[in-house]
TIRO-555621 format. One record per residue (C-alpha): x, y, z. Coordinates in steps of 0.001 Angstrom, whole numbers, padded with zeros to 6 digits, always signed. Layout:
! TIRO-555621
XYZ ...
//
This chain:
! TIRO-555621
-098899+088258+125685 -096188+090490+126995 -092438+090090+126785 -089708+092191+128493 -087911+094777+126434 -084562+093878+124983 -082830+096420+127232 -084929+095552+130301 -084359+097627+133359 -082876+096429+136581 -085374+096028+139498 -084767+097835+142811 -084156+094553+144726 -081495+093464+142197 -079365+096556+143017 -078775+095272+146624 -077818+091783+145335 -074864+093246+143130 -071580+094514+144387 -070313+098122+143614 -067044+099034+141963 -065836+100214+145367 -066503+096842+146765 -065024+094992+143819 -061813+097055+143893 -061459+096592+147554 -062031+092816+147415 -059742+092430+144384 -056919+094266+146208 -057530+092427+149361 -057310+088973+147657 -054286+090050+145571 -052321+091200+148726 -053447+088244+150666 -052300+085739+147959 -049005+087540+147735 -048474+087498+151450 -049506+083856+151620 -047218+082864+148719 -044235+084561+150238 -044951+083283+153643 -045444+079779+152432 -042354+079841+150457 -040197+081052+153267 -041831+078620+155761 -041285+075674+153383 -037586+076676+152985 -036991+076861+156665 -038968+073777+157377 -036842+071722+154977 -033495+073299+156392 -034594+072581+159968 -035849+069130+159276 -032573+068158+157450 -030633+069482+160373 -032723+067710+162970 -032553+064411+160962 -028806+064690+160679 -028176+065671+164437 -030403+062757+165454 -028579+060199+163307 -025110+061484+164492 -026246+061109+168102 -027474+057535+167458 -024306+056608+165500 -022170+057925+168295 -024158+055846+170865 -024104+052770+168632 -020326+053086+168401 -020024+053408+172123 -022231+050344+172718 -020150+048332+170181 -016994+049165+171985 -018549+048000+175224 -019477+044714+173603 -015958+044281+172139 -014528+045104+175716 -016883+042521+177199 -015714+039901+174642 -012032+040715+175425 -012589+040462+179219 -014336+037166+178871 -011657+035808+176652 -008989+036786+179256 -010836+035041+181965 -011196+031910+179728 -007555+031967+179084 -006898+031502+182855 -008936+028153+182844 -006847+025030+181993 -007731+021358+181765 -006850+020808+185305 -009390+023412+186292 -011977+021975+184055 -011691+018646+185920 -012292+020280+189264 -015803+021875+189585 -014959+023393+193014 -011980+025134+191761 -014108+026433+188748 -016807+027679+191175 -014073+029555+193214 -012723+030972+189909 -016122+032224+188711 -016958+033858+191936 -013688+035799+191896 -013779+036808+188311 -014136+040498+189515 -013453+042481+186326 -015765+040472+184177 -018197+040339+187024 -018948+043960+186618 -020045+043322+182965 -021863+040044+183319 -024010+040904+186266 -026016+037821+186063 -023101+035469+186664 -021074+032715+184652 -021295+029189+183496 -018605+026742+182521 -019875+024226+179943 -018272+021109+178822 -017779+020012+175262 -020888+017860+175487 -022947+020920+176171 -023596+020231+179903 -023020+022728+182646 -019903+021934+184869 -019873+024983+187247 -022089+028117+187742 -021963+031325+189691 -025498+032577+188893 -027078+031283+192069 -028955+028426+190410 -027230+025123+191475 -029835+023154+189511 -028195+024306+186248 -025159+022043+186867 -025415+019055+184615 -028029+020662+182462 -027616+020063+178575 -027569+023595+177047 -026769+022516+173466 -030210+023744+172346 -028912+027290+173003 -027242+028991+169972 -024532+030478+172196 -023445+026911+173242 -023811+024837+169924 -022099+027448+167643 -018979+028122+169645 -018402+024285+170053 -018935+023836+166297 -016932+026798+164978 -014541+027652+167765 -015549+031304+167744 -016929+033488+170369 -020569+034519+170074 -023154+036830+171673 -026571+035241+171932 -030043+036299+170830 -032121+037460+173772 -033780+034703+175806 -035466+033919+179017 -033623+031916+181653 -034928+028415+181778 -035178+028366+185592 -037344+030754+187674 -037729+033693+187724 -037108+033328+183943 -035396+036555+183770 -034611+038055+180240 -031059+037780+179446 -028284+037712+176774 -025240+035599+176977 -021704+035720+175593 -019678+032599+175197 -016006+032031+174409 -014155+028705+173922 -011778+027457+176581 -008694+025896+175156 -005831+023662+176462 -002164+024121+175687 -002778+022493+172276 -005395+025047+171383 -008090+022354+171509 -011530+023286+172802 -012225+021705+176181 -015140+023800+177194 -016978+027144+177106 -017017+030063+179431 -020420+031794+179291 -021203+035232+180888 -024741+036328+181352 -026066+039907+181364 -029500+040656+182731 -031739+043008+180455 -033670+044307+183419 -030844+045729+185549 -029888+048785+183311 -026222+048239+183857 -023314+048225+181365 -024827+047331+177967 -028452+048235+178817 -027931+051427+180903 -028672+053554+177808 -032486+052735+178404 -032744+055425+180976 -031193+058089+178762 -033532+060745+177252 -033330+062293+173801 -034700+065929+174232 -037457+066183+176724 -039513+063013+176114 -037511+061063+173332 -035931+057669+174298 -033444+055038+173061 -034282+051440+172380 -032351+048305+171111 -033699+045448+168921 -032413+042136+167751 -034195+041179+164520 -037885+041841+165760 -037305+041344+169493 -036820+044341+171905 -033482+044102+173952 -033592+047549+175597 -036449+049908+176217 -037302+052503+178849 -040492+050455+179574 -039114+047281+181128 -042365+045459+180344 -041593+045602+176680 -038297+043809+176904 -038274+040660+174708 -041610+041868+173148 -041771+040885+169453 -042571+043617+166983 -044907+042343+164246 -044097+043331+160578 -045992+046175+159295 -046662+047741+162623 -043612+050015+162655 -042423+050998+159163 -039105+052493+160485 -038081+049216+162055 -039139+047264+158921 -036865+049392+156865 -033968+049167+159304 -034328+045364+159285 -033950+045620+155416 -030643+047564+155835 -031785+051162+156178 -029547+053363+158498 -030571+057128+159050 -033568+059141+160146 -037193+059274+159015 -040750+060208+159766 -042246+057279+161478 -045293+056022+163456 -044220+053982+166391 -045775+050782+167581 -048235+052728+169733 -049307+054793+166844 -047435+058004+167813 -045942+060331+165136 -042179+060211+165757 -038791+061289+164393 -036880+058014+164322 -033256+057229+163637 -031529+053704+163209 -027980+052451+163300 -026682+049023+163334 -024442+048053+166348 -021177+046598+164872 -021386+042875+163851 -023907+042040+166513 -026978+042164+164265 -028493+044549+166779 -030077+047873+165725 -030101+050926+168086 -032968+053269+167476 -034208+056542+169021 -037703+058105+169013 -038486+061724+169664 -041994+063099+169303 -042509+064933+166033 -044279+067908+167788 -041241+068224+170225 -038655+068138+167414 -040429+070778+165327 -041770+073011+168025 -039495+076005+166958 -040933+075881+163447 -044520+076096+164699 -043709+079246+166743 -042102+080770+163579 -045328+079836+161459 -047468+081463+164033 -045440+084627+164152 -045317+084975+160398 -049190+084383+160166 -049951+087222+162675 -047731+089703+160676 -049301+088681+157447 -052877+089154+158670 -052098+092584+160184 -050523+093908+157020 -053396+092648+154873 -056111+094257+156911 -054298+097647+156821 -054018+097559+153078 -057753+096716+152985 -058721+099916+154928 -056551+102232+152748 -057814+100840+149488 -061432+101058+150652 -061140+104811+151549 -059435+105686+148275 -061981+103734+146120 -064997+105296+147864 -063984+108844+146951 -063367+107923+143312 -066588+106139+142736 -069142+108623+144162 -070233+110082+140720 -070815+106789+139380 -073010+105843+142167 -075240+108778+141258 -075328+107584+137684 -076229+104122+138658 -079010+105308+140936 -080624+107299+138065 -080463+104371+135693 -082254+102051+138233 -085039+104638+138518 -085277+104866+134626 -085740+101143+134319 -088743+101079+136588 -092020+100279+134903 -094016+102886+136946 -091477+105607+136233 -091409+107946+133305 -087874+108432+131789 -086258+111688+132342 -082581+112657+131305 -080045+112978+134050 -078008+116103+134589 -074439+115242+135789 -071581+117830+135435 -068200+116456+136536 -066073+117532+133629 -064560+114012+133049 -065469+110708+131458 -068453+110166+133923 -070131+113302+132495 -069709+112013+128942 -071165+108599+130065 -074223+110320+131313 -074895+112263+128045 -074424+108819+126060 -076903+107309+128521 -079459+109927+127803 -079210+109449+124021 -079462+105626+124287 -082590+105751+126475 -084332+107848+123998 -083676+105347+121148 -084817+102450+123536 -088131+104203+124278 -088880+104496+120550 -087842+101010+119630 -090091+099533+122383 -093127+101082+120827 -092305+099831+117419 -091750+096185+118818 -095127+096191+120480 -096931+096817+117254 -095037+093982+115314 -095721+091557+118099 -099566+092153+117920 -099389+091371+114111 -097481+088015+114311 -099513+086871+117318 -102595+087222+115143 -101236+085078+112441 -100189+082235+114638 -103299+082294+116856 -105671+081998+113749 -103581+079457+111797 -105590+076257+110661 -102585+073936+111812 -102274+073222+115517 -099054+074710+116782 -097259+076261+119907 -094103+078357+120408 -091664+078144+123472 -088935+080712+124353 -085362+080135+125701 -086710+079320+129202 -089033+076563+127683 -092114+078681+128608 -095087+078698+126154 -095431+082016+124503 -098065+080961+121859 -100843+078179+122042 -103061+078692+118979 -106781+077875+118772 -106353+074898+116510 -104128+073211+119054 -106560+074094+121920 -109416+072495+119878 -107250+069270+119273 -105898+068834+122844 -108674+070433+124955 -106197+072793+126512 -106896+076472+126177 -104398+079150+125277 -105168+080861+128743 -104360+077579+130529 -101030+076974+128663 -099514+080277+127876 -096726+081389+130328 -096295+077849+131630 -093806+074860+131010 -096752+072400+130748 -096460+071691+126967 -096063+067841+127815 -099326+067531+129756 -101799+066926+126802 -099596+064051+125500 -097784+062332+128306 -098920+061096+132000 -095545+062277+133435 -093150+065176+132746 -090743+064737+129871 -089396+066791+127056 -091276+067287+123774 -089668+067858+120415 -089503+071707+120843 -087582+071099+124122 -084984+068834+122398 -084430+071382+119607 -084151+074323+122149 -081570+072396+124182 -079562+071070+121179 -080261+067526+122646 -081864+065899+119589 -079821+062819+120126 -082161+062042+122899 -085010+061402+120340 -083913+057671+120280 -084958+057069+123879 -088086+059286+123823 -089590+058487+120286 -089929+055134+118514 -090219+056807+115187 -088362+060138+114368 -086253+061779+111741 -084802+065075+110937 -086386+067546+108486 -085142+067612+104780 -086011+071363+104305 -085200+073048+107577 -081832+072521+109328 -082055+071896+113041 -085739+070553+112816 -086944+067360+114252 -090034+065153+113205 -091656+062361+115108 -094956+060512+115105 -096782+058033+117256 -100123+056876+118935 -101580+058876+121773 -104335+057077+123691 -106383+060025+125085 -105700+063198+123167 -108678+065481+123163 -110814+062486+124312 -109844+060181+121238 -106890+057769+120421 -105042+059492+117811 -101962+059071+115606 -100040+062440+115623 -097318+063788+113366 -094982+066409+115056 -092370+068787+113614 -090333+071241+115661 -088300+074048+114034 -085950+076596+115519 -086499+080363+115324 -083164+082202+115228 -081960+085813+115545 -079492+087654+113253 -076579+086019+115243 -078059+082550+114280 -078923+081980+117884 -082083+079957+118724 -084538+082298+120543 -087645+080241+120259 -088936+076962+118783 -092269+076456+117014 -093848+072989+116990 -096633+072015+114644 -098943+068985+114940 -101024+066938+112428 -103594+064316+113094 -102992+061425+110509 -104992+058767+112353 -107138+057579+109331 -104101+057217+107109 -102147+055277+109649 -105070+052871+110274 -105016+052136+106565 -101310+051494+106393 -101393+049223+109359 -104079+047116+107841 -102112+046694+104596 -098960+045933+106522 -100601+043165+108508 -101760+041434+105392 -098306+041619+103789 -096726+040158+106996 -099167+037268+106866 -098273+036474+103295 -094540+036816+104095 -094828+034402+106920 -096372+031731+104709 -093595+032231+102196 -090825+032113+104925 -092214+028721+106005 -091379+027301+102605 -087837+025484+103072 -086737+026253+099497 -086008+029693+098031 -089083+031359+096692 -089317+034839+095035 -091498+036991+092801 -090413+039642+090285 -092090+042397+088173 -092142+042240+084282 -088704+043994+084219 -087003+041359+086337 -086755+043419+089508 -087520+041524+092594 -090784+042401+094409 -090350+040003+097314 -088694+036790+098464 -088731+034358+101323 -086032+033776+104177 -084495+030768+102303 -083844+033001+099223 -082160+035631+101431 -080058+033052+103245 -078936+031477+099858 -077557+034868+098659 -076791+036119+102164 -078541+039458+101425 -081081+041573+103335 -084576+042285+102039 -083370+045776+101145 -080370+044505+099224 -082769+042314+097111 -086075+044291+096722 -085952+046457+093613 -082783+044786+092266 -082320+042158+089423 -080589+038917+089534 -077525+040581+087698 -077201+043026+090624 -076672+040140+093236 -074592+037660+091332 -072316+037508+088299 -074000+038650+084994 -073093+035459+083288 -075234+033347+085500 -078262+035714+085158 -078446+035452+081445 -080125+032018+081331 -082624+033149+083975 -083594+036258+082106 -084162+034296+078862 -086322+031815+080624 -088464+034570+082324 -088951+036381+079096 -090278+033071+077468 -092677+032665+080367 -093940+036267+080143 -094363+035947+076320 -096051+032428+076411 -097892+032787+079674 -096730+029101+080571 -094740+027728+083552 -091153+026460+082981 -088919+023849+084690 -085305+023484+084087 -081612+022823+085681 -079092+025553+085789 -076318+026998+088058 -076283+029852+090656 -073343+031235+092781 -074174+031090+096444 -073191+033795+098943 -070052+031774+100030 -068828+031770+096408 -069742+028167+095736 -071373+027367+092439 -074413+025266+093138 -076566+023117+090738 -080334+023968+091111 -083580+022700+089854 -085747+025851+088963 -089525+026034+088607 -091109+029349+087317 -094676+030541+086475 -096380+033905+085571 -098841+035761+087996 -101346+038507+087277 -102738+041651+088904 -106331+041965+090157 -107333+043372+086909 -106005+040477+084972 -102934+042156+083495 -099592+040330+083693 -097699+041399+086817 -094545+039332+086812 -093028+035921+087452 -092917+033769+090606 -090262+031203+090903 -088773+028618+093376 -085589+026386+093092 -084102+023346+094986 -080360+022859+095528 -079464+019473+093905 -075595+019859+094190 -075201+017245+096825 -077366+014773+094977 -075252+015050+091890 -072068+014902+093866 -073243+011755+095552 -074097+010105+092131 -070497+010908+090980 -068928+009477+094134 -070814+006224+093744 -069590+005874+090172 -066034+006697+091171 -066153+004326+094249 -067416+001442+091935 -064462+002083+089463 -061989+002259+092475 -063136-001096+093940 -062948-002803+090574 -059415-001543+090006 -058233-001851+093636 -054885-003593+094219 -056387-005041+097381 -058835-008099+097589 -062346-006906+098353 -065071-009420+099483 -068611-008607+100590 -070804-011240+102308 -074230-011280+103761 -074862-011857+107552 -074512-015559+107134 -071123-015304+105446 -072174-016100+102029 -070149-014145+099412 -072214-011542+097364 -069386-009685+095596 -065714-010083+094779 -063450-007761+092888 -061056-008856+090053 -058042-009000+092532 -059765-011707+094410 -059830-013864+091331 -056250-012971+090523 -055073-013933+094075 -057103-017081+094726 -057708-018519+091351 -061493-018497+091787 -063626-016462+089314 -066298-014159+090461 -069073-016657+089188 -067446-019560+091316 -067055-017507+094478 -070406-015615+094710 -072819-017824+096774 -069967-019687+098451 -068490-019262+101902 -064881-017859+102408 -064122-021235+104051 -063194-022349+100551 -059823-020572+101221 -058958-022307+104568 -055598-023967+104734 -056129-025833+107920 -053147-024238+109510 -055040-021616+111523 -056596-022659+114867 -060355-022851+115024 -060598-020343+117980 -058957-017747+115673 -062002-017853+113344 -064376-018004+116472 -062732-014643+117765 -063083-013054+114281 -066870-013693+114247 -067310-012633+117763 -065760-009228+117032 -067544-008494+113695 -070820-009686+115206 -070514-007135+117897 -070303-004394+115209 -066447-003809+115550 -063627-004016+112965 -061365-007121+113041 -057754-007039+111777 -055440-010025+111479 -053448-012423+109268 -054519-015594+107525 -052568-018472+106159 -054896-019464+103222 -054969-021830+100318 -055489-020941+096623 -057620-022970+094135 -054553-024722+092913 -053691-025845+096470 -050632-023431+097009 -050551-021526+100384 -050187-017949+100794 -050355-015203+103581 -053107-012534+103707 -053623-009429+106096 -057397-008882+106295 -059386-005967+107723 -063102-007173+108062 -065867-004715+109316 -069603-004925+109429 -071895-002872+107092 -074933-001024+108623 -078255+000171+107131 -079805+003648+108257 -081294+002136+111373 -077781+000776+112437 -078625-002945+111692 -075858-005106+110331 -076713-006042+106777 -073426-007764+105812 -069628-007673+105987 -066769-005987+103998 -063408-007718+103935 -060353-005916+102552 -057291-008223+102208 -053694-007900+101039 -051195-010684+099981 -048334-010485+102366 -046440-013664+101447 -043290-011806+100299 -043339-009410+103181 -043441-012393+105592 -040294-013736+103980 -038534-010376+104177 -039364-010031+107817 -037919-013287+108811 -034660-012369+106960 -034696-008927+108648 -035090-010439+112199 -032037-012630+111706 -029952-009666+110542 -031125-007642+113555 -030004-010241+116048 -026579-010302+114513 -026264-006458+114598 -027598-006286+118182 -024796-008774+119267 -022051-006911+117517 -023318-003560+119015 -023159-004808+122413 -019612-006128+122090 -018606-002697+120654 -020147-000837+123320 -018393-002829+126140 -015181-002282+124301 -015820+001472+123982 -016492+001791+127630 -013190+000085+128623 -011262+002327+126363 -012986+005470+127658 -012132+004474+131232 -008522+003632+130420 -008148+007041+128894 -009784+008825+131794 -007476+007229+134245 -004454+007966+132110 -005432+011620+132059 -005770+011577+135915 -002411+010015+136209 -000788+012680+134003 -002529+015413+136082 -001407+013762+139241 +002178+013595+138159 +002068+017325+137337 +000540+018199+140580 +003092+016119+142380 +005970+017987+140782 +004296+021414+141427 +003471+020799+145003 +006621+018823+146036 +008977+021804+145456 +007141+024500+147444 +006433+021893+150211 +010236+021267+150354 +010751+024933+151029 +008075+025017+153667 +009376+022011+155465 +012966+023239+155348 +011858+026741+156546 +009860+025244+159476 +012926+023143+160567 +015030+026352+160442 +012318+028229+162387 +012396+025608+165086 +016052+026062+165589 +015590+029820+165715 +012862+029367+168403 +015069+027240+170514 +017841+029835+170395 +015541+032682+171167 +014222+030709+174097 +017823+030057+175315 +018549+033665+175052 +015394+034788+176955 +016347+032259+179784 +019857+033651+179929 +018545+037150+180060 +016175+036255+182925 +019210+034950+184915 +021190+038049+184176 +018513+040376+185203 +017184+038479+188208 +018824+040785+190625 +018816+043915+188571 +016500+046769+189542 +013100+046610+187974 +013338+042691+187788 +009868+042257+189451 +008307+044692+186828 +009943+042709+184072 +008526+039382+185479 +005107+041022+185759 +005255+042154+182214 +006419+038717+180939 +003597+037124+182721 +001041+039683+181470 +002235+039321+177884 +002217+035458+178352 +005657+035176+176985 +006263+031472+178193 +002778+030559+176651 +003594+032122+173319 +007053+030292+173137 +005502+026966+173851 +002570+027535+171496 +004967+028601+168774 +006866+025257+169046 +003436+023299+168930 +002438+025395+165882 +005602+024513+163964 +005104+020835+164921 +001557+020884+163599 +002666+022620+160373 +005500+020091+159803 +002804+017413+160237 +000480+019035+157855 +003313+019426+155073 +004097+015779+155510 +000484+014838+154980 +000327+016937+151831 +003379+015039+150431 +001796+011781+151288 -001468+012647+149667 +000349+013727+146368 +002273+010450+146436 -000936+008452+147035 -002546+010290+144113 +000303+009400+141912 +000352+005837+143115 -003336+005677+142553 -003311+006648+138936 -000231+004491+138080 +000627+006338+134996 +004027+004678+134837 +002662+001210+135453 -000216+000394+133014 +001050-003268+132786 +000735-006164+135188 +002579-005833+138566 +003061-007698+141853 +001401-005579+144579 +000175-005824+148103 -003662-005075+148046 -003538-003698+151650 -001252-000874+150344 -003514-000375+147285 -006536-000146+149581 -004720+002352+151854 -003919+004528+148771 -007422+004322+147467 -008906+005321+150964 -006636+008376+151018 -008094+009419+147678 -011694+008853+148719 -011310+010170+152215 -012914+013539+151345 -016030+011632+150320 -016028+009466+153383 -014975+011658+156447 -018100+013735+156653 -020654+010824+156488 -018927+007808+157931 -016255+006419+160204 -013831+003908+158469 -012714+000627+160124 -009738-001244+158476 -009654-004969+159043 -006541-005842+156998 -005464-009602+157085 -002114-011019+156384 -002244-011507+152691 +000345-012446+149917 +001155-010116+147177 -000969-010649+144052 -000194-010117+140244 -002708-007784+138785 -003326-004522+136912 -002986-002092+139919 -004636+000885+138192 -007830-001186+137408 -008101-002562+140807 -007702+000895+142451 -010633+002016+140176 -012791-000877+141488 -011996-000076+145114 -012609+003641+144615 -016132+002881+143162 -017002+000567+146039 -015794+003162+148675 -017615+006139+146997 -020869+004152+146635 -020684+003101+150349 -020311+006779+151377 -023218+007812+149071 -025475+005148+150724 -025400+006907+154074 -028149+009366+152963 -027067+012140+155251 -026725+010026+158558 -023420+009282+160265 -022527+005611+159577 -019582+003329+159319 -017658+001685+156609 -015477-001447+157202 -012807-002631+154700 -011663-006154+155222 -009083-008367+153580 -008234-012084+154076 -006533-014970+152228 -008549-017988+151332 -006090-020598+149756 -005428-019598+146194 -007607-016615+146374 -007579-013209+148130 -010797-011572+149311 -011672-007894+149746 -014922-006712+151252 -016456-003263+151570 -019376-003233+154170 -021460-000101+154827 -024398+000634+157259 -026348+002624+154682 -029709+002424+153260 -029310-001127+151617 -030418-002173+147990 -033929-003714+147378 -034113-006979+145582 -035449-005610+142317 -032666-003137+141993 -029983-005549+143158 -030504-007683+140149 -029627-004786+137786 -026824-002915+139585 -024091-004409+137198 -025966-003396+134068 -024407-000426+132122 -025794+002915+132707 -028273+001731+135352 -028185+004170+138332 -030585+005198+141150 -028758+008440+141752 -029966+011845+140798 -029086+013393+137506 -025498+014651+137438 -024420+012493+140424 -023836+009210+138649 -023341+007800+135172 -024367+004133+135903 -020985+002817+134624 -019062+002427+137951 -020217-000998+138997 -020582-002190+135374 -016844-001447+134704 -015902-002779+138079 -017732-006041+137283 -015971-006345+133951 -012462-005577+135444 -012803-008300+138111 -014067-010772+135542 -011095-010031+133291 -008704-010658+136317 -010355-014186+136622 -012125-013121+139739 -015780-012596+141070 -017631-009675+142601 -020694-010393+144650 -023233-008227+146797 -025274-008975+149872 -027712-006397+151051 -030778-005803+153227 -032789-002539+152865 -032285-000366+155926 -029475-002628+157163 -026507-002012+154847 -024560-003561+151990 -021520-005795+151575 -019635-005995+148239 -016984-008994+148207 -014302-009119+145510 -012438-012568+145101 -009243-012428+143215 -006806-015287+142292 -003328-014815+143832 -001723-015993+140468 -003348-013137+138655 -005366-013157+135283 -005029-016184+133144 -003302-015845+129746 -006708-015553+128121 -007845-012994+130517 -004490-011070+130268 -004753-011075+126487 -008268-009548+126710 -007063-006859+129271 -004068-006105+127099 -006478-005683+124097 -008661-003365+126071 -005873-001320+127234 -004727-000943+123560 
//
């Protein structure tokens, strides 16, 4: 066996595989210069790239913002032009389609903007006249278009979303519509101008503009394209997610960003909103085109960097070559000295510097190496002989897992010779069918944790750190089935490094077979013990456990390792083990078995009563070996005995009557309470039927139902009116249930009864008191509701009085100022007329007339008069509303008064008008009725409730409400009829109940109709309702003309107080 010397020489072919100092210095310098150049170039490029990118982004956005501003100006100009054209259309022109047609055809300034023509649309949404070349549009209802419905509703001009014309050729368009008003500023129609999105004129002529060489502009409304260089894409929808820039712009972004357009092209995109139109103007310029100057800069910088780097590489290579020539000579001599077939000779190198001293040191070192190699060879031969002739089988592997020793004993054991195995990595082949690590491999690789997956039985050595042991069966080792014990130990050098591993083997087959036979016998005995349900154990003569069954381990919740070798005092408190120790010592001394009761602490801490049986057992030679024992847990049995005794005492002392009968109903047991309650003694009752207690006052089917329930195995509960032995009657509450045996068969019945005679009397008295309290509560609640309503109306009245005072003063100023302003306007008009007459013949009069017409002075003067009239009318309406609010609340008249109900209804209608006007039209059918004496404030509240309920019944649909009054002899009738949803029969019966409502939470208290019903009743009148679901509802109020009777007046007066 040969090993390379510790200072092994380099082979000639290894020389070519390693780089020289010259090459290393050149490469190092090249890499350093290259990295420096790349770092500087990258930093400069990144800096200029950022500056250029920010500049391009800013310039692009400025351009788009400027164009968006121009586009918004065009839209506002178009809106003004269309408004001026609309101002020239009056109500007379609207009535003459021919005149309108001529007007639309000659609207030359606006015609330049709205190249697709005009429509005049009536207030009903139908086309009156057109100049688009589509006569079939006349009469067509266009209210489905937003530019028609919205101006008619709001009175504002609008520019539409893009759409296709409803008549061929269905061209894409946008429309702008402005209201047409008469002299009173009322809307009498719409003037709509249409602009084609395909012509590229006025608003859409930007589509032909280019940004840079190949960039373009586009316009979108929400996700629909309005303008695009590709006309085919106009009105094309843009799905969400396909264009990130457009998605951000629609969420409010304005500016420039890197983007991928809808076609997947990398673009520099900019976005800007166009005024208040909701449109977004965008521009796209290809990313490559925008950053082309930067690419040219990068290419130039790269060429300069590469040239400078190559030049530095050539200079460094030439300088290094000259400096390293002596080293090359020394290296060549060292390579020759390391060759096996070469005899070492000293090198002669005279350079006068460090290289010469290095050559001398090399000569001295090589002489020492030559002497050491000879000594190592002699030591190796000695140790090889020891291992080779050792009696124990063993082998040794080196750092590369190659076998360096395979002794004769191992060759005899495995059948593998040293010649076959030495120098290979086949140490696994005698033991395993496929390649895997052996113990020596694990120790060498420091992977001893893998032993768990490779060996079923293994451990570490107690005497040699880093060693590993394992054992196991091997089916065909040296031609036999063997049980082998392995131990691998590391061989370390002076630096504590593992340089080899020695693994020894021992054949322990015969010993293992004997152990397995003993183990199998013990397992058989243990299985027999584990099958015993009660705890079983056996101890030696000193009280230490030798073994136990599974039930014993479960009782103490211990493992076999925690029990075997320990005493009872080790696994439970010492006080419980004293009795056991004494009994066992008696058994060992007497040689007799023992049986006794004691207590043990179970694993859960519970103290258990047990019945213990113990006996001695002997060794095979007849000597006493120890004690075997078993015990039974009798805790539950003892507890059940105690419970039965306690239950018997509880039944005897129970305050309830307890009766037990057989299945035929014959009494088998009664407790003392039975005798106390019924008068019958236990001797008299046992053997009798409970019918002896029947009073005759309970129906027979009552008892029949009782037997039906308990015979079915269920519990029956109920009350009896029974008779005592002395004939007196009493009430009993009874619970009767069946008794079952273990098979579930009924064996008798148990009755538990309680005397409730006194409770029955108390319940009757309590029911009477409850009825009286409920009546008093109802009357108190009605009074409280009336007081609450009176206080609320009083608060409203005070508020109304305050509002009237605060509003009437400024309204007086407004009315007075408007009247004065009317006089000023008349005087100004008179002055202008006089000026016109005076300047009629003066130079420049025609220019003055043209200016007057252009500024619409006559229209302004007339419109100013109309505005003042409307303002005076509004001021008067404010004063009337304030007065009606004050009259409605009647703060100053909470007593009876003589009023006209028609006037009261009119006041209430004004108050409720805000609830009515949006959902229904109001019809008044007031008859000629006399004045009535009443409480005005209360009746106003009734009428307000009826009107508001009628408005709420419309459920979002426009309906009508009719208020009618008429006289009927001594009565006056008021009806409120609506066309709402109606009231179903089941609800109609409850509408006058307090707090009953069908409205949503927060929209009604359920008190309105209840209070109204009470007010009318206190006035001596009636209120009735007629309704049909889906048809509407009519509430009718009948009131006597003479007013409330003295009794009703007294009640009303008391309520108000």
